[in-house]
Each structure stands twice: as structure tokens, then as C-alpha cells.
N, C-alpha and C positions, 0 to 999 in steps of 0.2 A: 526716157522707157511713155510706153504705149500704153494705154488705157487697158487692152488685155496684162501685161504685164504686174500693173498697177495693183488690180484687180487678186490675182493669183498671189499676189506678197503678201498681202493686207491681214488675210488668216493664218498666215506662217509666222509673220508676226506676234501677232496677238496673242499664238502658241507658244511660242519663245518667251514674250513674255511672262506668260501663266505660270510657267513651268518652274522657275527660281520660287515661285510661293508654295505652289504645290507640293515641290522637295522637300519643305518647312514642315509640311504637316506629318506628323506621327503619334501612334499610339505606345500607353505604356501599359503595360502588361504586368502583373505583380501578383506573387504568391505570398501571402502570408500564413505563417506557421506559429506554433508553441513552442516552447524549450525544449518540450518532448517530440517535436515535428508533426501536432496534431495541427488540420487545417483551421481554422480561427475567421469564421464567422461575422459578421456583424460589424469590422473594420469601415470606419471613415475614410478615406484617403483623397487629397485636393492637393490639385497642383498648383503651385504659386506661381506667378509673375503668368499666368497665360491673359491672354485676351481676348473677349470674344462676348458675344451678346449674354446677357445676365438672361438667367433660364425665368420662365414664364410662372409665377402663380401657377398650382394648381389644386384640386381639394382631395383630401387624404383619408383612410379611416383607418385607427385604432380600435381593436375590439378587447371585449373584458370577457372571457372565456376562460371557465376553470380556476378562478381566482388567478388570472394571468392576464398581462395587458400581449395582445399579438396585434403586429410586430415588437420584436422586445425594443428595437430601434428603428427608425424610420426617418429616413433624409428628406427635405421637403426646402423648396426655393424660398424664400424669405417675401412673404407676404401671403405664402399657401396657406389654405385652415384643412382644419382636422378634424374628423367628426368621431369623439369615442360613444361606442355604441356598446351597451350593456347588454350581452351575451348570459348571465347569471341569473341564476332565481332568484339572489338578492341586490339587495343596493348598493351603490357604488357612491365615494365621491372623491372626485378625481380635482388632482389640484400640483401646481408646479410654482415651486419658492426663485426659480431660475434667475438670475437679474436681464430684465429686458422682454420677458417673457414669463411672469407670473398672471396664474390666473387660479378659478375656482371654480369648480361644476358641481354644486351642490348635487344633494342624494339625486341618483336617478335608477328606475328599474328596469327591468325585466323587458327588454324591445322599446326600450326610450334611447334617447343616444341625445349628446350637446354636442356644438362647435363650438371650435376657437381660431384664431388667427394667428401665426405665429412670424411677427415681422423683425423682428431683431437678429441678427444674423449669431451665432452659437447654438450651445446643446443647453435643452430644456429636460433638467433629469422630473421626470414624472411617478408620482406613485396616488397612495390611494389615501383615504383620510380613516377610511374604513380597517382596511386591512391591508396591514403593514410591510408584508412579505412582500404586497405586488412594485413593482417596477419597470420603468419603461425609460426611453430615452430621444425626444424630437431633434434632429440637429439639423440648424438650418442656416443655409448656404447660399452667398448670393453670385456664385460664379458655377459659371458651365463646364470648369473642369473636375471635376467629385465623380465619386465612385463609392460603391460599399461591394465589401465581400463578398461570395457566394459562400454556400458546406463546403466548397473546395477549399476555400481562404483565398479564391481568386477575382481580381478585379481591373478591372479595364479602362484608363483613362483616353478618352479620343482626343485628337488633331491638339495634344501638348507640345509638339516642337522637337526639332531632333538638336542630340547633345543633352548637357547637362541641366538636367529639371530638379526642382526640391519639392518632395514632397511631405508633407502634413500628414501623418495619420493617428486615428482618434477610437481608442475604443475605452468601453466603462472601467475593461477589469484590466487598461495595462499601466504595467508600473510604472510609471512617469508623471510630471510634475503636468494637474489637468486634465491628465490620462491621454497629453498628447506629445508625440515626438517627430522631428522633424531630421528625414535622411536627406541626402542629394544620390541621383541617380541617372543612370549615362540609359538615354533611349534610342541609340544607337543602334543598340544589341537586339536581335530579333525573336530573344528568348526571353519566355516570362524572368521576373527578376526576383530571385527567394528575399525575402524580410522574415526575419524571425523577432518578432514579439515573448518580452516577457509579463505575465498577464497574473494578477494577484491569485486567480483562484476560477475555477471553471464555473460559468453561466449556468443558472439554475435549468435542468431539465426541462421541465415545465414551458421554457419558453421555446423548447427545439423539437 
């Protein structure tokens, strides 16, 4: 084989080696509804067994407005910091008793903010020690294969692979142990995968 033929052969060989790996990449699109067929937003969906670089920590923000936390559910990578900003004309006292992510941000008033880092994967339930009706959830993830359903109940997980994939679905109102269930889906389908969830009740309208 002469030099010219070798030069022409190498790019083709590299492409051939790359094709099987690229073929394994696939997205999983899921549509979540409740038992009445209404879309379920704010559900956290994680694909188990997917290898990839861990997401980098980032800075996030939750506001207290009209005596409610916004957003109601926030998904953050491990090690991320969340700023709690008070936009109400009265003071709040934000806390969590959740294992691994316990904290307490004592009274702070309008225009003030406090920050906390979330270092343990899992769910942190957030409350206000002054206003018992206020609640929110921070879901801490250590994998890149996650997503959160939007107002249409849709969530897309990128590059989870082809074939059978196990999904963990969490929602604060889900009727399941730990508000979480696991299902196996087939990512070979090109259509969104419908999943029906049984919820305890509708989330407070103030969150939406």
C-alpha cells in the first residue's frame, strides 16, 4: 500500500470506528400525565446506569415572593449553591431538616438574601419557620442523565443510549414510597414515551 492510499484509508477507518459509538447515543423523550390526563410538571427524571461526566456545580436562585418559593422544584448538581432571595415585605426563616442537606437561614427581610451549598445527592425539603404553608424542594443530582418536566409534562434525557433504560421518576406529590418510582423504557422508539403518574393532590396554584 503506497503512502497516498494510506493517507486516504486513515480518515475512513477513523470514521468507521466512530460510527458504532455514535449509534449508541440516543435521547429519551417522556410525557408525564396524571390520572386525569393532565400534564405533570416539576417531575425529576433520572436515567440509571448512564455513564458520563458529572455535571459541574453552579449557582442557582430561589425567591420568596407572595409567601411562596419560586421555583417550587429546583434540580441542582452536587456541590451547587442556592441563593434564597426575599422579595416579600416581611421576613422569612428558611430551613431544611433533610438528611445530608440540613441547614437554617435565620430571619432575613425584603431585599436580603442568604446562600447555602447542597453537597449530598437526594431530596431537600425546604420550608419557612414563620410561614408553614410555604414549601419547596431541591433535588440534588450527581449524574448528567437527568431532566425536569416542563409545563407540558415533557422531559428529554440526552444521550442515554439505545434499548432498555431504567428511569427513576420523582415528584413531591407522587403516590409511591419516597415519592419515587422506577420504570423501564425502550429508547429505540422515536415517539415520546407516555407515563401516567398517580398524584396525591394538585400542587398549590401559587407555585404556578
